[in-house]
N, C-alpha and C positions, 0 to 999 in steps of 0.2 A: 426909135425914141432917143432923144438927146440925153447925153450923160447927166445933165443937170436934173432931168426928170427921174433918174435912177440913183438916189443917194447911196444905196448899198452896193452899187456896181463897183465903186472904187475899192471897197473892202474885199469883195469877191475877186476882183482882178489882182489885188495885192496878195491875197491868199494863194491864188493859182501861181503867181510868180514865185513866191517863197517855196511852194511845193516843187515846182519845176527846177528851181535853182538847187534845192536840196537833193533832188534826184541826180542832177548833173554832178554835184559834189561827191555824192556817194559813188557814182560810176567812176569818177576820176580817181578817187582814193582806192577803189578796187583795182584799177589798172596799175596805179603806182605800187600797191602792195604786191601785185602779181609780178611786176618787173623786179621789185626789190627781192622777192623770194627767189626768183629765177637767177638773179645775179648774185645772190648770197649776201646782199647788203644787210647790215644790222641797223636797228632803229637807234635813235639818239638816247632814248630812255632805257637805261640798263635795268633789266629785270632778270631774275633767274630763269633758266630754261624751263623748269617745271612750272613756274608761275605763268610764264608766257604761253606754254602749251595748254594749261588749264583754262586760262583766260580766253584764248583763241577758241578752244573747244566749246566753252560755255557761250561765247558770242555766236559761234556758228550754229549751235543748237537753238539759240533763241531766234536767230534770223531764219533758220529753216522752219521753226515752229510758226513764226509769223507768216512766212510765205505759204505755209500749208493751210492757213485760215481761209475761209470764204472771203471773197473780195470785199463785201460790205463790212464784215467784222474787222478785217485788216484796215480798211479805210477809216472806220470809226476809231479804232485804237490809235492810229497814226495821228489823226486830227486831235484826239483827246490828250495823248501823252507826249507827242512830239511837238505839235504846234500849240499845245496847252489851251485849246478852245473849250468854251463852255458847251453844255449840252444843246442849248438853243442855237448857238453858232454852228455846231456840227450838224444839227437838224436842217438848218437853212442851207448849209453847204452841200449836204447830201440829198436834199429835197425830200426828207422824211420827217416824221414827228419826233419830238423829244423822247417819247416813250420807246420808239423804235431804236433810237440812239442808245438808250439805257440797255435794251435787250442785246443789241449788237456788241456793246462794250462788255457787258456781263458774260455773254457766251464766249466772246473772244478771250477774255481773261481766264475763264474756266478752262478753256481748251489749252491755253498756254501753261496754266498751272499743272494740268494733267501731264502734259508732255514733259515739262521740266521736273516734275516729281518722279516720273518714271526713270529719269536719268540718275537720280540719287541712289 
């Protein structure tokens, strides 16, 4: 089918490009941080050692908690909170109903809340 016959194809293509570019940026930043930590380089933003350690620990805990989620919950949360898509847009992107999106987001948020509450 021609691209003109699929008006939503451009939005879906753009969304996949944004997701892929975001993944590449995250990977790049992880490599940069790994090398900076190995070389003992300091960041330009001056924070106390304690603040830095707590922030890094909290970020790591959140990332680990998100990685532990089932794939559909993780995907729904990323589309909702990172890309700021509406439920209908998420449903279309994931190929599920809006009700299923609500379930995935709700269960994902509940799981993240439990994990992060346990850390307190």
